[in-house]
C-alpha positions as CSV (number, residue, x, y, z in Angstrom):
1,M,8.9,-51.0,-21.8
2,Q,7.1,-54.1,-20.5
3,A,4.3,-54.0,-18.0
4,A,1.5,-56.3,-16.9
5,G,-2.2,-55.6,-16.5
6,F,-5.6,-56.0,-18.2
7,H,-7.8,-54.4,-20.9
8,T,-11.1,-55.6,-19.3
9,H,-12.2,-56.8,-15.9
10,G,-12.6,-60.5,-15.2
11,D,-10.9,-63.6,-13.9
12,Q,-7.2,-64.4,-14.0
13,S,-7.3,-65.0,-17.8
14,V,-7.6,-61.2,-18.5
15,L,-4.1,-60.6,-17.1
16,Q,-1.5,-60.1,-19.8
17,L,1.8,-58.6,-20.6
18,L,1.7,-55.0,-22.1
19,D,4.0,-53.0,-24.2
20,L,3.9,-49.4,-22.9
21,P,5.9,-46.2,-23.8
22,E,8.7,-45.4,-21.3
23,P,7.8,-42.4,-19.0
24,T,9.6,-39.1,-18.8
25,P,9.7,-37.1,-15.6
26,G,7.6,-34.0,-15.2
27,P,8.4,-31.2,-12.8
28,G,8.7,-32.6,-9.3
29,Q,8.7,-36.2,-10.5
30,V,11.2,-39.0,-10.5
31,I,11.5,-42.0,-12.7
32,V,12.0,-45.3,-10.8
33,D,13.4,-48.4,-12.4
34,V,11.1,-51.0,-10.8
35,K,12.9,-53.9,-9.1
36,A,10.0,-55.6,-7.3
37,V,6.2,-55.3,-6.8
38,A,4.3,-57.1,-4.1
39,L,0.7,-58.1,-4.7
40,N,-2.2,-57.5,-2.4
41,H,-5.8,-58.7,-2.3
42,L,-6.7,-55.3,-3.6
43,D,-5.2,-56.4,-6.9
44,I,-7.8,-59.1,-7.1
45,W,-10.7,-56.7,-6.4
46,V,-9.4,-54.2,-9.0
47,R,-9.0,-57.0,-11.6
48,K,-12.6,-58.1,-11.0
49,G,-14.0,-54.6,-10.9
50,W,-16.9,-53.1,-8.9
51,P,-19.7,-50.7,-9.7
52,G,-18.5,-47.2,-10.2
53,L,-14.8,-48.2,-10.8
54,N,-13.9,-46.4,-14.0
55,L,-10.3,-47.0,-15.0
56,Q,-8.3,-45.9,-18.0
57,K,-7.4,-49.1,-19.9
58,P,-5.2,-50.9,-20.1
59,H,-4.9,-50.8,-16.4
60,V,-1.6,-51.6,-14.7
61,P,-2.0,-52.9,-11.1
62,G,0.6,-53.0,-8.3
63,S,0.6,-50.8,-5.1
64,D,3.8,-51.9,-3.4
65,V,7.0,-50.9,-5.3
66,S,10.7,-50.9,-4.7
67,G,13.3,-49.8,-7.2
68,V,16.1,-47.4,-8.2
69,V,15.8,-43.8,-9.3
70,S,17.0,-43.4,-12.8
71,L,15.9,-39.8,-13.7
72,V,14.7,-36.8,-11.9
73,G,12.5,-33.9,-13.1
74,A,12.9,-30.2,-12.7
75,G,12.9,-29.0,-9.1
76,V,14.0,-32.3,-7.6
77,E,17.2,-31.8,-5.8
78,D,17.2,-34.1,-2.8
79,V,16.8,-37.4,-4.7
80,K,19.4,-38.5,-7.3
81,P,19.8,-41.3,-9.9
82,G,21.1,-44.4,-8.2
83,D,19.1,-43.9,-5.0
84,E,17.3,-47.1,-3.8
85,V,13.7,-46.3,-2.9
86,I,10.3,-47.5,-2.0
87,L,7.0,-45.8,-2.9
88,A,4.2,-44.7,-0.7
89,P,1.2,-46.6,-2.0
90,G,-1.2,-43.8,-1.1
91,Q,-1.1,-40.7,-3.3
92,S,-2.7,-37.5,-1.9
93,C,-2.8,-33.8,-2.8
94,G,-0.5,-32.7,0.1
95,A,-2.4,-29.4,0.5
96,C,-5.8,-30.0,2.0
97,R,-6.6,-29.8,5.7
98,F,-6.4,-33.6,6.1
99,C,-3.0,-33.9,4.4
100,L,-1.6,-31.0,6.3
101,S,-2.8,-32.5,9.6
102,G,-1.1,-35.9,8.8
103,E,-4.4,-37.6,7.8
104,D,-3.4,-38.4,4.2
105,S,-5.9,-41.2,3.7
106,L,-8.9,-38.9,4.4
107,C,-7.9,-36.6,1.5
108,R,-10.6,-36.1,-1.1
109,S,-8.0,-36.7,-3.8
110,Y,-6.6,-39.8,-2.1
111,N,-5.7,-42.6,-4.6
112,I,-3.8,-45.9,-4.2
113,L,-1.2,-46.9,-6.8
114,G,-2.7,-49.8,-8.9
115,E,-6.2,-49.2,-7.6
116,T,-7.7,-46.0,-9.0
117,I,-4.5,-44.8,-10.7
118,P,-2.0,-46.7,-12.7
119,G,0.3,-48.9,-10.6
120,G,3.8,-50.2,-10.5
121,L,3.8,-53.5,-12.2
122,R,6.0,-52.3,-15.0
123,Q,9.7,-51.8,-15.7
124,K,9.7,-48.0,-15.1
125,L,7.3,-45.7,-13.3
126,A,7.0,-41.9,-13.0
127,V,5.9,-40.7,-9.5
128,A,5.9,-37.5,-7.5
129,R,9.1,-36.9,-5.4
130,T,6.9,-36.4,-2.3
131,H,5.9,-40.1,-2.4
132,V,9.4,-41.5,-2.7
133,L,11.1,-42.8,0.5
134,P,14.6,-44.4,1.0
135,K,14.6,-48.2,0.9
136,P,15.7,-49.7,4.2
137,K,19.4,-50.7,3.6
138,N,19.0,-54.1,5.3
139,L,16.2,-55.3,3.0
140,S,16.4,-56.8,-0.4
141,F,14.2,-55.2,-3.1
142,E,11.8,-58.0,-2.8
143,E,11.5,-57.6,1.0
144,A,11.3,-53.8,0.6
145,A,8.3,-54.2,-1.7
146,A,6.6,-56.5,0.8
147,F,5.7,-54.1,3.6
148,P,4.4,-50.6,2.6
149,L,0.7,-51.1,2.0
150,T,0.1,-53.9,4.5
151,F,2.2,-52.5,7.4
152,Q,0.9,-49.0,6.8
153,T,-2.7,-50.4,6.9
154,A,-2.1,-52.5,10.0
155,W,-0.3,-49.7,11.8
156,R,-3.2,-47.3,11.3
157,M,-5.7,-50.0,12.4
158,L,-3.9,-50.9,15.6
159,V,-1.9,-47.8,16.7
160,V,-4.1,-45.0,15.4
161,R,-7.6,-46.3,15.3
162,A,-7.7,-49.0,18.0
163,Q,-5.0,-47.2,20.1
164,I,-3.7,-50.5,21.3
165,K,-2.1,-50.6,24.7
166,A,0.5,-52.8,26.4
167,G,-1.1,-55.6,28.3
168,E,-4.2,-55.9,26.1
169,T,-5.2,-59.0,24.2
170,V,-5.6,-58.9,20.4
171,V,-7.1,-61.4,18.0
172,I,-5.6,-61.1,14.5
173,M,-8.0,-62.5,12.0
174,G,-6.6,-63.8,8.7
175,A,-3.2,-64.0,10.3
176,S,-1.5,-65.5,7.2
177,A,-2.4,-62.7,4.9
178,G,0.0,-59.8,4.3
179,V,-2.0,-57.4,6.6
180,G,-2.3,-60.2,9.2
181,V,1.4,-60.8,9.2
182,A,1.9,-57.1,9.8
183,G,-0.8,-57.0,12.5
184,I,0.9,-59.8,14.5
185,Q,4.2,-57.9,14.6
186,I,2.7,-54.5,15.4
187,A,0.6,-55.8,18.2
188,R,3.5,-57.7,19.7
189,L,5.7,-54.6,19.3
190,H,3.3,-52.6,21.4
191,G,3.2,-55.1,24.2
192,A,-0.1,-56.9,23.5
193,T,-0.8,-60.6,23.9
194,V,-1.4,-61.8,20.3
195,I,-3.9,-64.5,19.3
196,A,-3.5,-65.4,15.6
197,A,-6.4,-67.0,13.7
198,T,-5.2,-69.0,10.7
199,R,-5.5,-72.5,9.1
200,G,-3.1,-75.4,8.8
201,E,-0.1,-76.5,10.8
202,E,2.5,-74.8,8.7
203,K,0.7,-71.4,8.8
204,S,0.3,-71.8,12.6
205,Q,4.0,-72.5,13.1
206,R,4.9,-69.4,11.0
207,A,2.5,-67.2,12.9
208,T,4.1,-68.4,16.2
209,A,7.6,-67.7,14.8
210,L,6.5,-64.1,14.0
211,G,5.5,-63.5,17.6
212,A,2.0,-64.8,18.1
213,H,1.5,-66.0,21.7
214,H,-1.4,-68.3,20.7
215,V,-2.7,-69.6,17.5
216,V,-6.3,-70.7,16.9
217,D,-7.8,-72.6,13.9
218,S,-10.0,-70.1,12.0
219,A,-11.9,-73.1,10.5
220,G,-13.0,-74.3,13.9
221,D,-15.0,-72.8,16.8
222,L,-13.3,-69.5,17.3
223,K,-15.3,-68.4,20.3
224,K,-14.6,-71.7,22.1
225,Q,-10.9,-71.6,21.3
226,V,-10.4,-68.0,22.3
227,S,-12.4,-68.5,25.5
228,A,-10.1,-71.3,26.4
229,I,-7.2,-68.8,26.3
230,V,-8.7,-65.6,27.8
231,G,-11.8,-66.8,29.6
232,R,-15.4,-65.8,29.0
233,E,-14.7,-62.1,29.3
234,G,-13.3,-61.8,25.8
235,V,-10.5,-59.9,24.2
236,D,-9.7,-56.1,24.0
237,V,-9.3,-55.8,20.3
238,V,-10.2,-57.8,17.2
239,F,-8.2,-57.0,14.1
240,E,-10.5,-57.8,11.2
241,H,-10.2,-57.7,7.4
242,V,-11.9,-60.9,6.3
243,G,-15.5,-59.6,6.2
244,G,-18.6,-61.6,5.5
245,D,-17.7,-65.1,6.4
246,T,-16.2,-64.4,9.9
247,F,-17.3,-60.9,10.9
248,K,-20.2,-61.9,13.2
249,T,-18.1,-64.5,15.0
250,A,-15.2,-62.2,15.3
251,L,-17.4,-59.6,17.0
252,Q,-18.5,-62.1,19.5
253,L,-14.9,-62.5,20.7
254,L,-14.9,-58.9,22.2
255,R,-15.1,-58.1,25.8
256,K,-17.4,-55.4,27.1
257,G,-16.0,-52.1,26.0
258,G,-13.8,-53.9,23.4
259,R,-12.9,-52.5,19.9
260,M,-13.1,-54.2,16.6
261,V,-11.1,-52.5,13.8
262,T,-11.7,-53.4,10.2
263,C,-10.0,-52.5,6.9
264,G,-11.4,-55.0,4.4
265,A,-13.9,-57.6,3.3
266,T,-12.1,-60.2,1.3
267,T,-14.9,-62.7,1.7
268,G,-17.7,-60.2,1.1
269,P,-19.0,-56.8,2.4
270,M,-22.3,-57.8,3.8
271,V,-22.4,-58.8,7.5
272,D,-25.0,-59.7,10.1
273,I,-24.9,-57.7,13.3
274,D,-27.2,-57.6,16.3
275,L,-27.0,-53.9,17.3
276,R,-28.2,-54.7,20.9
277,H,-24.9,-56.5,21.6
278,I,-23.0,-53.4,20.4
279,F,-24.7,-50.8,22.6
280,I,-25.4,-53.0,25.6
281,K,-21.7,-54.1,25.8
282,Q,-20.5,-50.6,24.7
283,Q,-18.3,-52.0,22.0
284,S,-16.8,-50.0,19.2
285,I,-16.5,-50.9,15.5
286,L,-13.8,-48.8,13.8
287,G,-13.2,-48.4,10.1
288,S,-9.7,-47.9,8.9
289,T,-8.1,-47.4,5.4
290,M,-4.4,-47.2,4.7
291,G,-2.4,-44.7,6.7
292,S,-0.2,-41.6,6.5
293,R,3.2,-41.1,5.1
294,A,4.3,-40.3,8.6
295,D,3.2,-43.8,9.6
296,L,5.2,-45.3,6.7
297,L,8.3,-43.4,7.8
298,A,8.0,-44.8,11.3
299,I,7.5,-48.3,10.0
300,T,10.5,-48.0,7.6
301,R,12.7,-47.0,10.6
302,L,11.5,-50.0,12.6
303,M,12.3,-52.2,9.6
304,E,15.9,-50.8,9.5
305,L,16.3,-51.4,13.2
306,G,15.1,-55.0,12.8
307,R,12.1,-54.5,15.1
308,M,9.8,-55.8,12.4
309,K,10.3,-57.7,9.2
310,P,8.5,-58.2,5.9
311,V,7.5,-61.8,5.1
312,V,8.0,-62.9,1.5
313,D,6.3,-66.2,0.6
314,V,7.3,-66.5,-3.1
315,V,9.0,-64.4,-5.8
316,L,7.9,-64.9,-9.4
317,P,8.8,-63.1,-12.7
318,M,6.2,-60.7,-14.0
319,P,5.1,-62.9,-16.9
320,Q,3.7,-65.3,-14.2
321,I,1.2,-62.7,-13.0
322,R,-1.7,-65.2,-13.5
323,E,0.0,-67.7,-11.3
324,A,0.6,-65.0,-8.7
325,H,-3.1,-64.0,-8.6
326,A,-4.0,-67.7,-8.3
327,L,-1.9,-68.1,-5.2
328,L,-3.7,-65.1,-3.6
329,E,-7.2,-66.2,-4.5
330,E,-6.5,-69.8,-3.3
331,R,-5.0,-68.5,0.0
332,K,-2.0,-70.7,-0.4
333,H,0.5,-68.1,0.7
334,F,1.8,-66.9,4.1
335,G,3.0,-63.3,3.7
336,K,3.5,-61.7,0.4
337,V,3.6,-62.8,-3.2
338,V,6.2,-60.7,-5.1
339,L,6.7,-60.1,-8.8
340,T,9.9,-58.9,-10.5
341,P,9.7,-57.0,-13.8
């Protein structure tokens, strides 16, 4: 079967098509014929590599997968060939105290498809039955691949970690990225006033169409722009995943007692913080990674009800994986870049 990935870390040029053997289902597994795979900035980081990342090569990326079940292994009785499904990007043991308490992403054995374990950018994929969910019937395969990782991440950030409340004001940094698109919708769904930070008129219009009450230019003076909306007091929550370039400024947007929740560092992991501002203002900085399968089930239901929607920017065939990575790295997209095997 055909797949896409890399034999060595590097720039976009290391990406190539691969010829891999077709998988067979083991006990408790299903084979999914992959129909669509959405990219995430995680795919960029994995391709480039980082100290301590040891992958079996060639490595196949791809965390967000939709498809159709074609085979089932021994012991699988509640999923059958022909079922349209999505996959939970996070893979955990299912037996430790974190998994059993619904905190999958804290599992010591937690892995993300396409990051530390082989991913879905291939024609067929073997996966544990426990990580297969029904595809929302109202979504295309491309749309269904465009929400699991980002919406699951944003849901945990805002609902679980920041515990967002109706009436609060939230700034969504990097609002045009996949996780930002999810953050806008989740914050709006929970009754918050949403301020989206992005660049360019087209992205501003699309953020407004998704439900942002206000849009500010992330290339301008954020503190001045946000103050013009909420006053000098600041906002209740900052939703942050950009990192180095904007973290310090984003922190300055918080009111006393406010919360910043962060899940990433797309522009770099090192930040400059004055601790005096944190403890004097009694602010909180909350880390967050992925989410639970229970979160994903809740999100999937809301997708079926039309309360939230995935945003697909462009769909490309798998052989154009280099072009897809270029779109992500150049930040030319709004929403998700999707590949079809």
